[in-house]
N, C-alpha and C positions, 0 to 999 in steps of 0.2 A: 298057347303060349301063357294064358293065364293059369292053366292047370300046372305048367312046369314052374311059374313062379310060386304058386301055392305049395308046391312040393319042397322048393329049395328055399325060400325065404318066409314062410309062413309064420315061423318061431320069432322072427327078428321084426316082422311088420304086422302087428295084431289086426289092424283095421285097414282095409284097401278100398279106396272109392273110385270108381269107373266113371269119367265124365263123358257126356255126350260130345262128339266133335262137331266143330262148327268151323265155318269159313270166315276169316275176319282178321282183326290186328289186335294183338295182345299188348297193353302198355302198363307197366308197373313202376313205381317210384319206391326207392330205398335209400336209406341214410344210415350212417354209423351214429351211436349214441355213446359218448364218453363217461357217463354216469352224471354229468351235469348239464350238458346241451349237445344238441345235434352238431356232429363235425361237419364243415365244409365239404364239397364235392358230392353232391347227391348222385344217385345212379338211376337212370331212366332207360332201362332196356325195352325195346319195342321188338316183338316177334311176329312175323308175318304167318298167320296159320292158314294154310291151304288144305283143303280137303282132297285126299287123293282119290281117283276113281270117280269123279262127279258124274 
């Protein structure tokens, strides 16, 4: 799969980082900035990261 990506999109994505897969919960916080301040309504996505074939 990685070789296929390399052949098809290597020119578009010059650096590719493969991270170790772990089991757990990923939490991130994001907000929009209008040039002066952060706009209300922050975004807090929570993703359950399950390892397949444990």
